[in-house]
C-alpha positions as CSV (number, residue, x, y, z in Angstrom):
1,M,-3.2,-21.1,87.5
2,A,-2.7,-23.2,84.4
3,R,-2.3,-26.9,84.9
4,K,1.0,-28.4,83.9
5,K,1.0,-31.1,81.2
6,K,2.4,-34.4,82.1
7,W,5.6,-35.4,80.2
8,P,5.7,-37.1,77.8
9,V,2.5,-35.8,76.2
10,V,0.5,-38.6,74.6
11,Y,-1.6,-37.7,71.6
12,K,-4.4,-39.9,70.7
13,P,-4.5,-40.9,67.0
14,D,-7.2,-39.3,64.9
15,P,-8.9,-41.9,62.8
16,E,-10.2,-39.3,60.3
17,A,-6.8,-37.6,59.6
18,W,-6.4,-39.4,56.3
19,M,-9.4,-37.4,55.0
20,T,-7.3,-34.3,54.8
21,T,-4.7,-35.9,52.6
22,F,-7.4,-37.5,50.5
23,A,-9.2,-34.2,50.0
24,D,-6.0,-32.5,48.9
25,L,-5.4,-35.3,46.4
26,V,-8.9,-35.0,45.0
27,S,-8.5,-31.2,44.7
28,L,-5.3,-31.6,42.7
29,M,-6.8,-34.2,40.4
30,L,-9.8,-32.0,39.8
31,T,-7.6,-29.0,39.0
32,F,-5.6,-31.2,36.6
33,F,-8.6,-32.5,34.7
34,I,-10.0,-28.9,34.5
35,L,-6.7,-27.8,33.0
36,L,-6.9,-30.7,30.4
37,V,-10.4,-29.7,29.4
38,S,-9.4,-26.1,29.1
39,M,-6.4,-26.9,26.9
40,S,-8.6,-29.2,24.7
41,T,-11.1,-26.4,24.2
42,L,-8.3,-23.9,23.4
43,D,-6.9,-26.3,20.7
44,K,-10.3,-26.4,19.0
45,T,-11.4,-22.9,19.2
46,G,-8.9,-20.4,20.6
47,L,-5.9,-21.7,18.6
48,Q,-8.0,-21.8,15.5
49,D,-9.0,-18.2,15.9
50,I,-5.4,-17.2,16.5
51,S,-4.3,-19.1,13.5
52,T,-6.9,-17.5,11.3
53,Y,-6.0,-14.0,12.4
54,F,-2.3,-14.8,11.8
55,Q,-2.9,-16.1,8.4
56,K,-4.8,-12.9,7.5
57,A,-2.0,-10.8,8.8
58,V,0.7,-12.6,6.8
59,S,-1.3,-13.9,3.9
60,V,1.2,-12.5,1.4
61,M,4.2,-13.9,3.2
62,N,6.0,-17.0,2.1
63,A,5.5,-20.2,4.0
64,G,8.5,-22.4,4.3
65,E,11.3,-22.5,1.8
66,R,9.4,-22.7,-1.4
67,T,10.7,-20.8,-4.4
68,E,7.3,-19.4,-5.5
69,L,5.7,-16.4,-3.7
70,N,2.4,-17.0,-2.0
71,I,0.8,-13.6,-2.9
72,I,-2.9,-13.2,-3.2
73,P,-4.4,-10.8,-5.9
74,P,-4.2,-7.1,-5.0
75,S,-8.0,-6.7,-5.2
76,Q,-8.4,-9.3,-2.4
77,L,-5.3,-8.3,-0.5
78,Q,-6.5,-4.8,0.4
79,L,-9.8,-6.3,1.8
80,K,-8.0,-8.8,4.0
81,V,-5.2,-6.8,5.7
82,T,-4.5,-3.4,7.1
83,P,-1.9,-1.1,5.5
84,R,0.5,-1.9,8.3
85,E,0.1,-5.6,7.9
86,L,0.6,-5.2,4.1
87,M,3.8,-3.3,4.6
88,L,5.1,-6.0,7.0
89,A,4.3,-8.7,4.5
90,M,5.9,-6.9,1.6
91,R,9.0,-6.3,3.7
92,Q,9.2,-10.1,4.4
93,N,8.7,-10.9,0.7
94,S,11.5,-8.5,-0.2
95,H,13.9,-10.5,2.0
96,V,12.7,-13.7,0.4
97,V,13.0,-12.7,-3.3
98,L,16.5,-11.3,-2.6
99,K,17.7,-14.4,-0.8
100,N,21.0,-15.8,-2.3
101,S,21.3,-12.8,-4.6
102,V,24.0,-10.2,-4.8
103,L,21.6,-7.7,-3.1
104,E,20.9,-9.9,-0.1
105,H,21.6,-8.0,3.1
106,K,22.2,-4.8,0.9
107,V,18.6,-3.6,0.8
108,N,17.5,-2.0,4.0
109,A,13.7,-2.4,4.3
110,I,12.1,-0.2,6.9
111,I,8.5,0.9,7.6
112,V,7.6,4.5,8.5
113,K,4.0,5.5,8.9
114,D,2.6,2.8,6.6
115,K,5.2,3.4,4.0
116,L,7.8,0.7,3.0
117,Y,11.2,2.1,2.2
118,L,13.6,-0.2,0.3
119,R,16.9,1.7,0.6
120,I,20.0,0.8,-1.4
121,K,23.3,2.6,-1.1
122,D,24.4,4.2,-4.4
123,A,27.8,2.4,-4.3
124,V,25.9,-0.9,-4.5
125,M,24.0,-0.1,-7.6
126,F,26.1,2.4,-9.5
127,D,29.7,3.4,-10.2
128,E,30.8,6.8,-8.9
129,G,29.2,9.6,-10.9
130,S,27.3,7.1,-13.1
131,A,23.6,6.5,-13.5
132,E,24.0,3.1,-15.3
133,L,23.1,0.1,-13.1
134,K,25.8,-2.4,-12.4
135,E,25.2,-5.4,-14.6
136,E,25.6,-7.9,-11.7
137,N,22.7,-6.2,-9.8
138,I,20.1,-6.1,-12.6
139,K,19.0,-9.7,-12.2
140,A,18.3,-9.3,-8.4
141,L,16.6,-6.0,-9.0
142,R,14.3,-7.7,-11.6
143,R,13.3,-10.3,-9.0
144,L,12.4,-7.5,-6.6
145,A,10.4,-5.7,-9.4
146,R,8.3,-8.8,-10.1
147,M,7.4,-9.0,-6.4
148,L,6.4,-5.3,-6.5
149,A,4.3,-5.8,-9.7
150,M,2.1,-8.3,-7.8
151,S,1.7,-6.1,-4.8
152,P,-0.7,-3.1,-4.4
153,G,0.1,0.5,-3.7
154,K,1.9,3.4,-5.3
155,I,5.6,3.3,-5.9
156,S,8.0,6.2,-5.9
157,V,11.7,5.8,-6.8
158,N,13.8,8.5,-5.2
159,G,17.4,9.3,-5.6
160,H,19.5,11.0,-2.9
161,S,23.1,12.2,-2.5
162,D,25.3,13.9,0.1
163,T,26.4,17.6,0.3
164,Q,29.9,16.9,-1.0
165,F,28.9,16.1,-4.6
166,K,31.7,16.8,-7.1
167,P,31.0,16.4,-10.8
168,R,33.4,14.2,-12.7
169,A,35.3,15.5,-15.6
170,G,33.3,15.0,-18.8
171,S,30.2,13.8,-17.0
172,K,26.8,15.0,-18.2
173,Y,25.6,15.3,-14.5
174,T,26.8,18.6,-13.3
175,D,24.8,18.7,-10.1
176,P,23.5,16.1,-7.6
177,W,19.8,16.6,-8.5
178,S,20.4,15.6,-12.1
179,L,22.4,12.6,-11.1
180,T,20.0,11.3,-8.5
181,L,17.1,11.8,-10.9
182,A,18.9,9.8,-13.6
183,R,19.6,7.0,-11.1
184,S,15.9,6.9,-10.1
185,A,15.0,6.6,-13.7
186,S,17.3,3.7,-14.2
187,V,15.7,1.8,-11.4
188,L,12.2,2.8,-12.4
189,R,12.8,1.5,-15.9
190,I,13.5,-2.0,-14.5
191,L,10.3,-1.9,-12.5
192,E,8.3,-1.0,-15.6
193,E,9.9,-3.7,-17.7
194,E,9.0,-6.3,-15.1
195,G,5.3,-5.5,-15.2
196,V,4.7,-2.7,-12.7
197,N,1.9,-0.5,-13.9
198,P,3.3,2.8,-15.0
199,A,0.3,4.5,-13.4
200,R,1.6,3.4,-10.1
201,L,5.1,4.8,-10.6
202,S,6.7,8.1,-10.0
203,L,10.3,9.3,-9.5
204,A,12.3,12.1,-8.0
205,G,15.8,13.3,-7.6
206,Y,16.2,15.0,-4.2
207,G,20.0,15.5,-4.3
208,P,21.2,16.3,-0.8
209,S,18.0,17.8,0.5
210,R,16.7,14.8,2.4
211,P,19.5,13.3,4.4
212,V,19.0,10.4,6.8
213,S,22.4,10.8,8.5
214,T,25.1,13.3,9.1
215,D,27.4,14.5,6.3
216,A,30.2,15.1,8.8
217,T,31.5,11.5,8.6
218,P,32.2,9.2,5.6
219,F,29.8,6.6,7.1
220,G,27.0,9.2,7.3
221,R,27.6,10.4,3.8
222,S,27.5,6.9,2.5
223,R,24.1,6.4,4.1
224,N,22.8,9.6,2.5
225,R,23.9,8.5,-1.0
226,R,21.1,6.1,-1.8
227,V,18.2,5.1,-4.0
228,E,14.8,4.4,-2.3
229,I,11.9,2.4,-3.6
230,V,9.0,3.7,-1.6
231,V,5.7,1.8,-1.5
232,Y,2.8,3.6,0.0
233,K,-1.0,3.4,0.2
Protein backbone atom coordinates (compact mmCIF):
# COMPACT_ATOMS: atom_id res chain seq x y z
CA MET A 1 0.00 0.00 0.00
CA ALA A 2 1.41 3.38 -1.08
CA ARG A 3 2.50 5.68 1.68
CA LYS A 4 0.60 8.93 1.96
CA LYS A 5 2.57 12.14 1.59
CA LYS A 6 2.53 14.49 4.47
CA TRP A 7 0.82 17.83 3.85
CA PRO A 8 2.11 20.32 3.02
CA VAL A 9 4.72 18.79 0.75
CA VAL A 10 8.08 20.46 1.13
CA TYR A 11 10.34 20.50 -1.92
CA LYS A 12 14.02 21.00 -1.39
CA PRO A 13 15.56 23.70 -3.64
CA ASP A 14 17.73 22.43 -6.47
CA PRO A 15 20.97 24.43 -6.52
CA GLU A 16 21.57 23.50 -10.19
CA ALA A 17 18.14 24.53 -11.55
CA TRP A 18 19.57 27.75 -13.00
CA MET A 19 21.57 25.66 -15.44
CA THR A 20 18.43 24.82 -17.42
CA THR A 21 17.55 28.46 -18.03
CA PHE A 22 21.15 29.32 -18.80
CA ALA A 23 21.42 26.48 -21.33
CA ASP A 24 18.24 27.68 -23.08
CA LEU A 25 19.64 31.21 -23.25
CA VAL A 26 22.91 30.00 -24.73
CA SER A 27 21.05 27.91 -27.32
CA LEU A 28 18.97 30.91 -28.37
CA MET A 29 22.05 33.13 -28.63
CA LEU A 30 23.86 30.49 -30.68
CA THR A 31 20.89 30.23 -33.03
CA PHE A 32 20.77 34.01 -33.36
CA PHE A 33 24.45 34.30 -34.27
CA ILE A 34 24.21 31.44 -36.76
CA LEU A 35 21.32 33.27 -38.40
CA LEU A 36 23.38 36.46 -38.61
CA VAL A 37 26.27 34.62 -40.21
CA SER A 38 23.92 32.94 -42.71
CA MET A 39 22.35 36.25 -43.70
CA SER A 40 25.78 37.84 -44.08
CA THR A 41 26.88 35.01 -46.37
CA LEU A 42 23.68 35.32 -48.43
CA ASP A 43 24.27 39.04 -48.87
CA LYS A 44 27.69 38.43 -50.37
CA THR A 45 27.02 35.39 -52.51
CA GLY A 46 23.40 34.32 -52.81
CA LEU A 47 21.95 37.77 -53.35
CA GLN A 48 24.69 38.57 -55.82
CA ASP A 49 23.84 35.46 -57.84
CA ILE A 50 20.15 36.32 -57.75
CA SER A 51 20.89 39.89 -58.82
CA THR A 52 23.09 38.72 -61.68
CA TYR A 53 20.43 36.34 -62.97
CA PHE A 54 17.75 39.03 -62.71
CA GLN A 55 19.87 41.53 -64.60
CA LYS A 56 20.35 39.01 -67.40
CA ALA A 57 16.63 38.36 -67.56
CA VAL A 58 15.69 42.03 -67.78
CA SER A 59 18.80 43.46 -69.37
CA VAL A 60 16.74 45.20 -72.05
CA MET A 61 14.26 46.66 -69.58
CA ASN A 62 14.40 50.22 -68.35
CA ALA A 63 15.70 50.92 -64.87
CA GLY A 64 14.02 53.77 -63.08
CA GLU A 65 12.31 56.68 -64.79
CA ARG A 66 14.99 57.61 -67.29
CA THR A 67 13.89 58.78 -70.71
CA GLU A 68 16.40 56.69 -72.66
CA LEU A 69 16.03 52.96 -73.24
CA ASN A 70 18.62 50.64 -71.77
CA ILE A 71 18.75 48.20 -74.68
CA ILE A 72 21.84 46.17 -75.46
CA PRO A 73 22.86 45.37 -79.07
CA PRO A 74 20.79 42.59 -80.70
CA SER A 75 23.88 40.45 -81.36
CA GLN A 76 24.66 40.35 -77.63
CA LEU A 77 21.05 40.24 -76.54
CA GLN A 78 20.28 36.87 -78.11
CA LEU A 79 23.29 35.35 -76.34
CA LYS A 80 22.23 36.60 -72.91
CA VAL A 81 18.51 35.87 -72.66
CA THR A 82 16.03 33.19 -73.65
CA PRO A 83 13.27 33.98 -76.18
CA ARG A 84 10.74 34.10 -73.35
CA GLU A 85 12.83 36.57 -71.36
CA LEU A 86 13.34 38.64 -74.49
CA MET A 87 9.60 38.88 -75.12
CA LEU A 88 8.96 39.87 -71.50
CA ALA A 89 11.58 42.59 -71.77
CA MET A 90 10.20 43.90 -75.05
CA ARG A 91 6.70 44.00 -73.60
CA GLN A 92 8.02 46.06 -70.71
CA ASN A 93 9.81 48.41 -73.10
CA SER A 94 6.64 48.89 -75.14
CA HIS A 95 4.88 50.13 -72.00
CA VAL A 96 7.76 52.51 -71.30
CA VAL A 97 8.00 54.08 -74.75
CA LEU A 98 4.23 54.61 -74.92
CA LYS A 99 4.01 56.18 -71.48
CA ASN A 100 2.32 59.60 -71.51
CA SER A 101 1.39 59.17 -75.20
CA VAL A 102 -2.01 58.95 -76.85
CA LEU A 103 -1.49 55.20 -77.23
CA GLU A 104 -0.79 54.57 -73.55
CA HIS A 105 -3.16 51.86 -72.27
CA LYS A 106 -4.44 51.36 -75.84
CA VAL A 107 -1.84 48.82 -76.95
CA ASN A 108 -2.52 45.37 -75.55
CA ALA A 109 0.82 43.53 -75.30
CA ILE A 110 0.50 39.78 -74.79
CA ILE A 111 2.92 36.87 -75.17
CA VAL A 112 1.83 33.58 -76.75
CA LYS A 113 4.39 30.80 -77.36
CA ASP A 114 7.43 33.09 -77.44
CA LYS A 115 5.67 35.59 -79.70
CA LEU A 116 4.90 39.14 -78.64
CA TYR A 117 1.57 40.50 -79.91
CA LEU A 118 1.07 44.28 -79.80
CA ARG A 119 -2.66 44.59 -80.47
CA ILE A 120 -4.31 47.90 -81.30
CA LYS A 121 -8.01 48.28 -82.03
CA ASP A 122 -8.70 49.67 -85.50
CA ALA A 123 -10.85 52.49 -84.10
CA VAL A 124 -7.81 53.80 -82.24
CA MET A 125 -5.61 53.98 -85.34
CA PHE A 126 -8.03 54.57 -88.25
CA ASP A 127 -11.29 56.19 -89.16
CA GLU A 128 -14.07 53.85 -90.23
CA GLY A 129 -13.38 52.34 -93.64
CA SER A 130 -10.03 54.15 -93.94
CA ALA A 131 -6.45 52.89 -94.07
CA GLU A 132 -4.89 56.27 -93.28
CA LEU A 133 -3.37 56.50 -89.81
CA LYS A 134 -4.83 59.15 -87.53
CA GLU A 135 -2.38 62.02 -87.31
CA GLU A 136 -2.43 62.15 -83.50
CA ASN A 137 -1.23 58.54 -83.26
CA ILE A 138 1.70 58.68 -85.66
CA LYS A 139 4.14 60.24 -83.18
CA ALA A 140 3.48 57.54 -80.56
CA LEU A 141 3.70 54.82 -83.20
CA ARG A 142 7.10 56.15 -84.27
CA ARG A 143 8.35 55.84 -80.70
CA LEU A 144 7.25 52.22 -80.66
CA ALA A 145 8.89 51.66 -84.05
CA ARG A 146 12.25 52.97 -82.80
CA MET A 147 12.12 50.52 -79.91
CA LEU A 148 11.39 47.66 -82.32
CA ALA A 149 14.24 48.77 -84.58
CA MET A 150 16.72 48.16 -81.74
CA SER A 151 15.25 44.78 -80.81
CA PRO A 152 15.95 41.45 -82.55
CA GLY A 153 13.44 39.17 -84.19
CA LYS A 154 11.12 39.07 -87.16
CA ILE A 155 8.13 41.42 -87.26
CA SER A 156 4.81 40.75 -88.93
CA VAL A 157 2.12 43.44 -89.19
CA ASN A 158 -1.31 41.83 -89.48
CA GLY A 159 -4.69 43.42 -90.07
CA HIS A 160 -7.96 41.88 -88.89
CA SER A 161 -11.66 42.70 -89.16
CA ASP A 162 -15.00 41.31 -88.07
CA THR A 163 -17.56 39.38 -90.11
CA GLN A 164 -19.92 42.33 -90.49
CA PHE A 165 -17.77 44.39 -92.82
CA LYS A 166 -19.74 46.76 -95.03
CA PRO A 167 -17.91 48.75 -97.70
CA ARG A 168 -18.48 52.50 -97.58
CA ALA A 169 -19.86 54.26 -100.64
CA GLY A 170 -17.03 55.38 -102.88
CA SER A 171 -14.38 53.50 -100.92
CA LYS A 172 -11.68 51.64 -102.83
CA TYR A 173 -11.78 48.86 -100.23
CA THR A 174 -14.62 46.60 -101.26
CA ASP A 175 -13.80 43.67 -98.99
CA PRO A 176 -12.29 43.24 -95.51
CA TRP A 177 -9.11 41.60 -96.81
CA SER A 178 -8.08 44.57 -98.92
CA LEU A 179 -8.85 47.01 -96.09
CA THR A 180 -6.94 45.07 -93.45
CA LEU A 181 -3.98 44.62 -95.80
CA ALA A 182 -3.88 48.36 -96.51
CA ARG A 183 -3.97 49.15 -92.80
CA SER A 184 -1.11 46.75 -92.17
CA ALA A 185 0.87 48.48 -94.89
CA SER A 186 0.30 51.89 -93.27
CA VAL A 187 1.72 50.65 -89.96
CA LEU A 188 4.58 48.79 -91.64
CA ARG A 189 5.57 51.96 -93.49
CA ILE A 190 6.08 53.75 -90.16
CA LEU A 191 8.25 50.91 -88.86
CA GLU A 192 10.43 51.00 -91.97
CA GLU A 193 10.78 54.79 -91.81
CA GLU A 194 12.03 54.54 -88.23
CA GLY A 195 14.85 52.16 -89.07
CA VAL A 196 13.40 48.66 -88.87
CA ASN A 197 15.25 46.50 -91.38
CA PRO A 198 12.86 45.68 -94.26
CA ALA A 199 14.24 42.12 -94.28
CA ARG A 200 12.65 41.64 -90.87
CA LEU A 201 9.23 42.88 -91.95
CA SER A 202 6.20 41.17 -93.44
CA LEU A 203 2.51 42.04 -93.58
CA ALA A 204 -0.81 40.33 -94.03
CA GLY A 205 -4.49 41.18 -94.18
CA TYR A 206 -6.50 38.35 -92.68
CA GLY A 207 -9.91 39.98 -92.79
CA PRO A 208 -12.33 38.16 -90.46
CA SER A 209 -10.55 34.79 -90.67
CA ARG A 210 -8.69 35.00 -87.34
CA PRO A 211 -11.03 36.32 -84.65
CA VAL A 212 -9.99 36.60 -81.00
CA SER A 213 -13.52 37.06 -79.71
CA THR A 214 -17.14 36.46 -80.67
CA ASP A 215 -18.80 38.44 -83.45
CA ALA A 216 -22.16 38.14 -81.72
CA THR A 217 -21.66 41.25 -79.56
CA PRO A 218 -20.43 44.80 -80.32
CA PHE A 219 -17.63 44.38 -77.78
CA GLY A 220 -16.46 41.14 -79.38
CA ARG A 221 -16.51 42.68 -82.85
CA SER A 222 -14.49 45.67 -81.64
CA ARG A 223 -11.82 43.28 -80.34
CA ASN A 224 -11.68 41.45 -83.66
CA ARG A 225 -11.16 44.68 -85.62
CA ARG A 226 -7.49 45.23 -84.88
CA VAL A 227 -3.95 45.61 -86.13
CA GLU A 228 -1.28 43.39 -84.62
CA ILE A 229 2.47 43.93 -84.60
CA VAL A 230 3.83 40.44 -83.98
CA VAL A 231 7.47 39.98 -82.92
CA TYR A 232 8.79 36.43 -83.10
CA LYS A 233 12.04 34.48 -83.11
